[in-house]
N, C-alpha and C positions, 0 to 999 in steps of 0.2 A: 137397868133403869137410870144409873148415873150417866151412861153414855148418852141417853136420850135427853137428859137434863142439860148436859154439856152442849148438845146440838142446839137445843132451844136457846141457851144462853148465847151461843155463837151467832145464831140467826138474829137474836135481838140486838146483839152488839153490832152486827153488820148493818141492820136497819138504822140504828142510832148513828153510826158513822156516815151512812149515806145521807141521812137527813141533815146532819151538820155540814157536810160538804155541799149540799144543795143550798143551805143558807149562806155559806160563805161565797158561793158562786154568784148569788144574787145581791150581795152587799154593795158592790161597786157598780151601780147602774147609772151614775151621772158623770158627765164630763164637765170639769171646771174650765171656763174660758173667761177671758177679760175682754170687755167691750167698753170703750170710752171710760177707762179708769174705774169701771164697776165690775164686780165679780158675778158671774152667772153660772147656773147649773143647767146643763142640757141633758135630757133623758137620752141614754144611749140607743134606745129603740127609735128615736126620732131622726137619727143620722145614720148614714150608711158608711161614710168614710171621712177621714180627716187627711187633708193634703196640703203640701206647701202651695203657695200661689202659683198656678200655671200661667201661661201666656193668656191674657184676656184681651179680646177684641172689642174696642169701644163701639157703642151703638149711638148714632147721633139722635138728637131731640128726645133724650131721656132725662129723667130726674137725676139730680146730683148724686144720689146714693146708689144709683144703678151703675155698676162698673162696666158691664158689658157681658159678653158670652165667652165661654171657654169650652174646649173640646177635651173630654176625659174619656179616653179609650173608645173613641168613635161616637160618644153621646154628647150633645150640646147642653150646657148648663148656663142658666142666667146667674150672674154673680152680683150679690147685693152686699154693699159695704155697711155692715151693721152699725158701725160707729157713726157714719154719716146719716143713716136712717134714724138713729135714736138721738144723736147729739148734734148733728149738723156738720161736724168736722170730719175730714177724711181720715181713713186709716193710714198709718205711716208707710206701708209698703215694704217694711224691713223684713229681715229673715225670720222674725218671730211670728209674723202674720200667717194665718192658716185659713183654709176654706173648709167648711163642713158641708158635705153633700147631704141634702135632705133625703130621708128614707123613701124608697120607691113606693111604699104604701100610700103616700100622700098624693101621688100622681103629678108631682111637680118636678121638673128637672131644674132645681134651684140649688145654689151654693151660697152659703153665708160666710162672708169674710169677717173674721174676728181678729182682734189685736194679737192675742196669743192664747195658746192652750196651756192649762195649768194642771192637767192630769185628772185621774179618776178620784171621785170623792164619794163618801158615804154620809149623807146628811140626815139619815134616820135618827141619829142621836143628838143632832144639833138642836138648839132652841129655835122655835119658830115664832116669829113676830109679824105684826102687820103695821104698816104706816101708810096713811093716805089710800087705803084700800089695796095696797100692794103687799103681798106676802113675801117675806124673806126669811132666811135662815142665818143664824149666828154660829160660826165655827168656834173651835176651842179657843181661839185668840180673840174672839169678839168681832171678827170681820163679817160684815153683812154680805150674803149671797142671795141673788134673786133667781127664781126658777124661770127659764125661758119657755113660754107656752108656744111651741112651734105650730100646733094646729090653730091656735088663736091668731098667730102672726100670719099664717097662710090664708086666713079668712078675712083679713083686713082689706078693705077696698083700696086704701092708700098703698098698701104693699103690692097689690095686684096691678095697679095702674102706673106703669113705669114711664109712660109718655108725658111730655110737657105740653 
């Protein structure tokens, strides 16, 4: 009987460890990025890849925030400068800039140019606040982070109309 009890304890211990590892695997689900001196959180399921800026071919008669198109492993992506889209100023183009490829599930071959990537973050325990209808999170240092609503961005008519 004691062997059976030990087996049950072992099974329960194994289940507990698997549940803890599942929780830790889902903790870091947002990527921190900087856009126009603001900190943003991007859901990792919304992007498929983070890359240094590849060669971008300009497209004439487009809005100032549309950088052009780029080829990533045989697929063409439209590149949007998020700093220019949100704040009007262009990204620096330095070595810190990165592009985030939008996840395939959205059906857009789009890449978002951000000022820099700040790593993975877990905002579940951060304080959540609201200002002018915009929800943001405060990290341990009190720095405000906004959540980038990629599906909302892709639904904006302004974002979809790149021509001038």
